[in-house]
C-alpha positions as CSV (number, residue, x, y, z in Angstrom):
1,M,128.8,90.1,93.0
2,S,129.9,89.1,96.5
3,A,128.1,89.2,99.7
4,A,130.5,91.7,101.1
5,Y,129.9,94.0,98.4
6,H,126.1,94.2,99.0
7,S,126.7,94.7,102.6
8,H,128.5,98.2,102.0
9,L,125.7,99.5,99.8
10,T,123.8,102.5,101.2
11,I,120.9,104.2,99.7
12,T,120.8,108.1,100.0
13,Y,118.1,110.5,98.8
14,T,117.6,114.1,98.9
15,V,114.3,116.1,98.6
16,V,114.5,118.6,96.0
17,G,112.1,121.3,95.7
18,G,110.0,120.7,98.8
19,P,107.0,122.8,99.9
20,G,109.0,125.5,101.6
21,L,107.9,127.8,104.3
22,M,105.2,129.2,102.4
23,G,103.6,125.8,101.6
24,F,103.7,125.0,105.1
25,I,102.0,128.2,106.3
26,T,99.3,127.7,103.3
27,I,98.5,124.2,104.7
28,F,98.4,125.3,108.2
29,V,96.0,128.2,107.3
30,L,93.9,125.6,105.1
31,A,93.6,123.2,107.9
32,A,92.6,125.9,110.5
33,F,89.7,127.1,108.2
34,V,88.6,123.6,107.5
35,G,89.0,122.6,111.1
36,Y,86.7,125.5,112.1
37,E,84.2,124.9,109.7
38,V,83.9,121.0,110.6
39,V,83.7,121.8,114.3
40,S,81.1,124.6,113.9
41,K,78.8,122.6,112.1
42,V,78.8,119.7,114.8
43,P,75.4,119.8,116.9
44,S,75.8,120.3,120.3
45,I,74.6,116.7,121.3
46,L,77.8,115.5,119.7
47,H,80.2,117.8,121.2
48,T,81.2,115.1,124.0
49,P,82.0,112.3,121.3
50,L,84.0,114.8,119.1
51,M,85.8,115.7,122.4
52,S,86.6,112.0,123.0
53,G,87.9,111.5,119.5
54,S,90.0,114.6,119.7
55,N,91.6,113.3,123.1
56,A,92.4,110.1,121.2
57,I,94.3,112.1,118.2
58,H,96.0,114.3,120.8
59,G,97.2,111.1,122.7
60,I,98.6,109.9,119.3
61,I,100.4,113.2,118.9
62,L,101.9,113.1,122.4
63,V,103.4,109.5,121.7
64,G,104.8,110.9,118.3
65,T,106.3,113.9,120.1
66,M,108.1,111.7,122.6
67,L,109.2,109.5,119.9
68,I,110.8,112.4,118.1
69,L,112.2,113.6,121.5
70,G,114.0,110.3,121.9
71,G,116.0,111.0,118.7
72,A,116.9,114.7,119.3
73,H,120.4,115.8,119.1
74,G,121.4,119.2,120.4
75,G,120.1,121.7,122.9
76,V,117.7,123.4,120.5
77,Q,115.9,120.0,119.4
78,E,115.7,118.8,122.8
79,T,114.1,122.1,124.0
80,L,111.6,122.2,121.2
81,G,110.8,118.5,121.7
82,F,110.2,119.1,125.4
83,L,108.1,122.0,124.6
84,A,106.2,119.9,122.0
85,V,105.6,117.1,124.6
86,V,104.5,119.6,127.3
87,L,102.0,121.4,125.1
88,A,100.7,118.0,123.6
89,T,100.3,116.7,127.4
90,L,98.4,120.0,128.3
91,N,96.2,119.5,125.3
92,V,95.3,115.8,126.4
93,V,94.7,116.9,129.9
94,G,92.5,119.8,129.0
95,G,90.6,117.7,126.7
96,F,89.8,115.1,129.5
97,V,88.8,117.8,131.9
98,V,86.5,119.5,129.3
99,T,84.9,116.1,128.4
100,D,84.5,115.2,132.2
101,R,82.7,118.5,132.7
102,M,80.5,118.0,129.7
103,L,79.5,114.5,131.0
104,H,78.5,115.9,134.4
105,M,76.0,118.2,132.6
106,F,74.2,115.2,131.7
107,K,74.0,113.6,135.3
108,P,70.5,113.9,137.0
109,R,70.6,116.2,139.9
110,T,69.7,114.6,143.2
111,E,68.3,115.9,146.3
112,T,70.4,114.1,148.7
113,K,72.7,116.8,149.4
114,Q,70.1,118.9,150.7
115,S,68.4,116.4,152.9
116,A,71.8,115.3,154.3
117,T,72.7,118.9,155.3
118,M,69.5,119.8,157.3
119,P,69.0,119.1,160.9
120,S,67.0,116.1,162.1
121,G,63.7,118.1,163.0
122,A,63.7,120.6,160.0
123,Q,61.3,120.3,157.0
124,A,62.0,121.2,153.7
125,S,59.4,123.8,152.4
126,E,57.4,122.3,149.5
127,T,57.3,124.8,146.8
128,K,56.7,124.3,143.1
129,P,59.8,125.2,141.2
130,D,57.7,126.1,138.2
131,T,56.0,129.1,139.5
132,P,57.5,132.3,140.2
133,P,57.7,133.7,143.7
134,D,55.0,136.3,143.0
135,G,52.3,133.7,142.7
136,G,52.5,133.1,139.0
137,G,50.3,135.8,137.8
138,S,51.3,138.3,135.2
139,A,50.3,141.8,135.0
140,S,48.8,142.2,131.7
């Protein structure tokens, strides 16, 4: 055989009997149930690391949607690809916003804001935050 003969060979393949629409819907529903069960069993102390991992996965999804959009041909494919990029971007940004809000819950509160807003001669009233305003007594 000559080298010219090998340069013209092409390999084609077809997928016969793929999963079809019902197969994809079944996979989607099962993934939704498994995802819900896994996330609902996570203790609240681990929600922040879970969101960080989820953000990393969504970042990978965003890169994948941009790669697929780069090879899109036609108006329908480009529109769906653009919509996928927008939704993946919203998912990534929303995940980082939620993670940031959760991390702020763990920061200690400081009293510097209150002292900075008081006039120079004013004194803060010293009350114990553990006692209720009625003196702490209970009517039993």
